[in-house]
N, C-alpha and C positions, 0 to 999 in steps of 0.2 A: 745572250751573255756577253758578246763582243762589244756592244755599244757602251754599256756602263764602264767597261775597262778603259776604253778610249777616252771618255770624259774624265775619268780619274787621272789619267796620264796628262791630259791637257791642263787640268787644274794644278797639278804638281809643277808643270812647266811654268805657269803664270806665277805661282808662289815662289818658285826658284828665281825668276827674274826680279821680282820685287826684293827678295832676300839679298841679291848682289849688292845693292846699295849704290853702285857707281853709275848705273844707268847706261853703261857702255854696251852698245849692241854688238861690238866686235868680239866680246868675250862673254857669250851667254853662259849662264849657270847650268851645269849638267848634274842633275841629281844622281846619287849612287844607285847602283843597280839593286832593285828589290824584286825578288821573284814573285811571280803571281801565285797567290795561295788560293785554294778553293774555299768557297764560302763554308763557314762552320756554324753549327747551332750552339746557342748559349746553354751551358750546363746549369741545371737547377740543383743546388746542394741543400739538403735538408738540415735543419738545426740539430736534429737528434744525432746525426753523425758527428757533428762538431763536439757534442758532450759525451760521446762514447768513451773517450779516454778517462775522463774524470769519474764517470760511472764505474768503470772497470776498477779503478784504484780504490774507490769506496767499498766495492764488493769484496775485494781482496783483503782490505783491512779488517772488515767484519769477519771474514772467514778465518783469518789468522787469530783474531781475538777468541773466536769460538774454539778453535783447536787448543789454544793455550788454556782456556777454562776447563776443557775436558781433561787435559793432562794434569792440571792442578787438582781436579777432583779425584782422579785416579791415585795421585800421590797421597792425597789426604786420606782416602780410604785405606791405602796400603799401610801407612804409618800409624793409623789409629785403630787397626784391628787388634783385638785383645787376645788372650790365651784361648778364648772359646773357639777362634778360628784355627788355633794350633792344636786343638784337641784331637784331630784326626791324625793318627800316627802310623797307620798301616798303609798310607799312600792313597787311600780312597778319599773322595771328596765328601764333605759333610754338607747337608742341606736341610733346611726347614722351609716348608711351603707356606707362603703368606696368602692373604685373601686374593691378591691379584696374580697369584701364580709364581711370584718371585721366590728365590731361594734364600733361606736363612740358615746359619750354621748350626750344626749339632755335633756332639762329640762321638768319636769312634772308640772301639775297644782299646784299653790302656796298654801302653808300653812305657814303663816307669822311667827308664834311662833316657829315652828320647824326649819324653814329656818334661823331665826335669831340666834338660838343656833348653828346651823351648820356654819353660817357665822363667828361667833365669834371664833369658834374652828378652822376653816380652815385658814381664813385670807390670801387668795391668789386669784389671778385673772387668770383663765385659758385663754390661747390664742389658736386659731385654727392654726394648722400647714399649711403653704402654700405649702410646699414640693418644688414646682417649678412652674414657669409661664406656664399656660396651663393645670396644673393638675386638674382633675375633681374628686370630691368625692360626694357621695350621703348622704343627710341629711334628717332625718325624722322630719318634722315640724307639720304634721297633722296625725291623726290616719289613718292607712292603705294607706298612700301616702308618697312618697319620692320625693325630689327635687335634682337636680344636682347643685352643687356649684363649680364654676370654679375659679381658682386662676388667677387673672389678673396682679398682681404685688406683688413683695416681699418688695419693698421700695416705698410706704408704703405697709403693708400687706393688700391686697385688693382682695375681692371676688365678684363674680357676681352670683346671684341666679334667673334664669328665672322662671316665674310662681309663684313667692312668694305670689301674690294676683291674684285672677281671675279677668277678665274684669268686671264682675258684681260687685265684691267687690270694685274695683277701682271706679266704677260709684257711688256707695253708699257713699264712703268717700268724693268724690268731691261734691255730693249733700249736704251732711251734712255740709261741709265747707261753701258752698254757703248759706245755710239756717242760719248758725251761723253768717255769715258776716265776710268779710276779711278787714283788715286794711292795710294802706300803709306801706311798709317795710322801706322806707327811709324818706318819707315826713311826718311831723307831721300834724295830722288832725287839722282843724280849730276849733274854739270854738263852732261853731254852729253844730258841728258833723263831721262825717267822710266825706272825699271828695267824690264827686260823679261826674261822667262824663256824659254829655248829650248824648243822643242817645244810651245808653247802653240798650240792650233788656232785658226785664223781664225774669226771670227764670221761665220756664213753667214746672210744674209737674202735673201729673194726680192725681186724688183722690186716686187711688190704690197705687201710689208711696208714697204719704204722709202717708197713712195707714201703709205701710211697714216700713217707717222710724220711726213712732211712736211705732210700735210693736217691742219692744226691744228684747223679747225672741223668736220672730218669730213663735208663736204658733197659729197664725190666729185669736187671740182674743185680743182686746184692753181693758186693765184693768185700774182701777183708779190709781193704783200705778205707772203705766207706764206714765200716764199723769202728775201726781204730780212730778215725777222725773225730768221732763223737767223744771218745775217751780223752782225746788231746785237744779238744776245743778250748779256746781262750775263755769261753763263757761257761765252762763246766759241762756236765753231762746230765741228760735226763734219763739215762739208762743206768740201772744199778749194776754192780759187778756180776751179780747172779744173772741178770738179763743178758749182759754182754757174753758171759761164759756160755750161756745156753745157745746163743746165736752162733758164736764162733765154733763151738763144738759141732753143731749141725753143718756149718759151712765147710769145715775141714773133712767131713765125711763125704762130701761131694767130690767126685773125680774132676769135674769141670772147674772147681775152685770158686764157684759162685752159687748163690741161691736164687732159684726162680721163685715166683710168687707161690706156686704149689708146694715147693720145698719149704718155704718159710712158714706156710700154714701148718706144716707137720711138726716143725721144731719150736715154734713160738705160738703157743695157744693160751697165753696168759689172759687174753681178753675173753676167750671163749669159756675158760674155767678159772675164774678169779679165786676160787677156794684153794687152788693149788699154790697160790702165792699170797697167803694171808698177811704176811708181813712185808709184802713187796714194797720196795722203795718207790717204784714207778707209781703205784696207786697213791702213795703218800704225797707225791708232788701234785696230784690232781686235786687234793683237798685245800690247797692254798688259794685263798680268795684275797688277793692283794691289789696293787695298783699298777705297777709298771715293771718292765724288765728291759734289758739291753740285748740286742741280737747281733751276733758276729756275722759279717758279710764278706769276709775275705776268702782266700782259697780253702776249699773243703767245706764251705757253707752250703746250705740248700740252694738249689738253682733259682728258686723264686726270690730269695733274699739277694742273691748275686745280681739277678736281672733287675730288681728294684733299684739297686745302687747304680747300675749302668744307665737306667732311665733318668735318674736324678742328674747324672753327669751330662747326659744329652740335653735335658731340659734346661739346666742352668748354663750350659755352654761354657763350662769351666774346664781347666786341665784336670784330667782324671786323678793325678796325685792329690790335688786339693780335696777332692771328695773322698778318696780312699784313706787318706791320713787324718780325716776328721773323726769325731767321736762316733761310736757305734749307733746303729738304729735303736730308737726308743719306741717301745710299744706300750700303750697306756689303755687301761680299761676303766671306764667310768660306770659304776653301778647306778641303779636308780637313785636319784637324789645327788649324784656326784656332780661336781662342778670345779671350775678353776677361776679364781679372780683374775681381772685384767692385769697384765704384766708385759714386760719387754723380754724377749728371748736373749738379747745381748746386753752387755754392760758398757758404759762409757770408760774409755781408757784415760789414765792419768800417769804422771811420772812415777808414782809409788805403787802402781799396779802392773801386773803382767798377765798375759793370757794363760789360762790353765793348760792349753794344749801345747804351748811352746815353752813351757817352763824349763825344759831340758836344754833349750838352745840359748839360755842366758843365765845370768846370776840372779836367782830367785830367792836367795836366802833371806832377804829383808823385804820382799815384795808381797803384796796381797794378790792372790790369784782371782781372776774374774773370767766370765764366760765371754768369748769373742766369737760370735756367730754371724757371719756375713749375710746368710740367707737361711730361710726355713722352708722345707718342703713337708707339708703335713698331708697324710693320706688317710681318708676315712675307710675303715675296714669293714664297716657295716652301716646299714641304714637305720637310723633311730626312729622309733615309732612316734615319740613326742618329746620335744625339747632337745637339749644337747647342741644347740647351734653354736658356731664360733662367731663371737662378736668382736667388732672393731669399733670401740666407742667413739673415737674422734676421727675416723677415716674421712679424708677430704674436707676437713674443717678448714676454714680460711686461715685461722691462726691456731697455735697451740699454746696454752697456758696451763700450768700446773693447778692454779687456783680454780680454773674453769671446770676441773673434774668433779668439783663439789657443787651441785646445783640444788637449791631448795633444801639444803641440809642432807642431801643424798649423795653418796660417793659413787661416781660412775664406774669405778673399778670393782665395786661389789656386784658381781654378775647375778647373784641370787635376788637382789632387790631391783636392779636396773637393767637387766638383760634386754628388755623390750625397748629401752631408750637408746641403745647403741645406734650409731649412724649406719652401720653395715652389719648384717647377720647372714651367715651361710649355713644352710641346713645340711646336716651330714647325709651323704649318699654313698653307698658302698662303691669303692673304686675311684671316687673323685679325689683329686689332689689340689691343694692350694700351695702356691709359691709366693712368698713375699720377701722383700729385702729389709733386713733389720738395720742397715746402715745406709747413709747417703754416700755419694761419691765425693772424694776429696778434690775433684777437679783435675787430677793428674792421673786418673786411671786406677786409683787404689781406693781402699776403704776409708771413708771419712767418719763423721760423727754418727751417733745413734739416731735413727729416724724416730722421733718421738711419736709420730703418727702410727707406728707399728704396734702400739698398745693393743693387746687382744686378750681374750679370755674365753672360757667355755661356759655356756649357759647350763643350768641344772638339767639333768636328764629326768624328765617327768614320767616316762614310761619305757621300760625295757632297759637296755644297756648300750654303751657306746665304746667302740674300739677305734683307736687312731694310732698311726705310726708317724713319728717325727724323725726327719733326716736333716741334720744341721751341717752346714759347711763352715768349718772353722778357719778364720783368717786373722792373722795378727796385724794390727795397724802399722807395726814396724816392719817394713818390707824386708830389711836385711835379716831380722830375727826369723821371719817366716821362711826365708830362703835357707837359713842355717837349719831350721827344724826339718824342712823338706829333705835336705841332704842327710841329716842324722837318721831319719826314719828310712830313707832309701838305702843307706849303707847297712842299717840293721837288718832290713829285709833281705838284702843281698847275702849277708853273712848267714842269715837263718836258712835261706834256700840252699846255701852250700852245705850247711850241716844236715839238711834233710836228704841231700843226695847221698851222703855217706851213712844215712840211717839204715839200720838193719832191723828186720821185724823182731819184735819181742815175743817171748813166750807168754803163756797165759798168766803165770805167776808174776812175771815182771810187769805185765800190763796192768794187773789189778793192784799191784803195789803202788803204781803211780796214781791210781784212783783214790 
């Protein structure tokens, strides 16, 4: 190692002499002191290390863009959620299970005051996504139970929900409608009362079935308030004063203040011995063979009717006041040969028209009342042997034209002649529900124009009979008028509940004077 160093020093001396330039030997050039350094190996730097800084910058930019997109998506979802997500007012979360296991909202039990505040704050109407025809999603309508909801059409947006009601629940709704009495849908009743047809068999119910219908909370005990609620129902009563007096007398004889099923059998044997009540008003109701009736679903109504309304609220994902303050449930009976021509459930709004349900919230003295029904939920209450399908003649047509409804001289709205030519037909099955939107969205989260594709009708019943229940959700195209209507009804119900708190039980004579 020493020899190379000496050669280097010698070379530097020679170079230094030449550098002096004077050639004077007396003043030789002395190079500066340079410490001897150990030999070092050359470092090999990879090109990838040189690019690591730029690569890191690119990665961070993409990461921040991703985070911003996620935040933007969350804000979009937050500000576009409609009242359906606000329908849960008891603090519990609402969810509907989709095909992939994701959660969709459903409504919870109503709380009118809180719901009204949320309704005013939100002011939007959510719509269920149809995705595509044949798409199936799961909805939670009852605790610990899910239902499948299948998309049948996108124009109109139409869904089918099998098992919406059980067969037993369907039977109860039909019996309640028969006990209430049905009226002719198209023919005006005569002055002497509603039309009756000879040969119509009497409705036969056992004493146990009558007890079950009277027992609103299904606790196995018939209490006085449950009997009184029938006499004060908004839809009238299907029990005559004699029937009520007989039950109340037997109830007051019980020390417990309630009738069990065994007690009821002893005091109410009208069905076992009809001769004792030859002129019974109750049997008179059974002879009415008509078309439709309205069923009250509010406080004091039968638990099946109340449960049906709650399921409609959860299914539609709307605020409960919108459903509660809509028109009552309609139950329709189609006899053999019965039908309904194709029609729209809702009507287009104009400046000279007003919605029938919100007429109290505006000046309606010079306006024409129309039906404003945002959506329809129709439930089949029995399975039809033959015929009776619900037809949607122009469902999923590429275009809609009024002139196209007449083809080869045949009107497609005439279901008796053209039922089989409808684009979509649904066979009635007990417990199955159909939901469709009668209106389009206005693009701002509210109700827009009537969906012309929602044209529908009932095919003729060829064999047997057909029972259906219609639940409509009424919405006014004018958001402010709808809000005023909601406030008016809510205030009226608050005042009514205050009067009921100060209500004192009436005597038998006072009770039947009200009847």
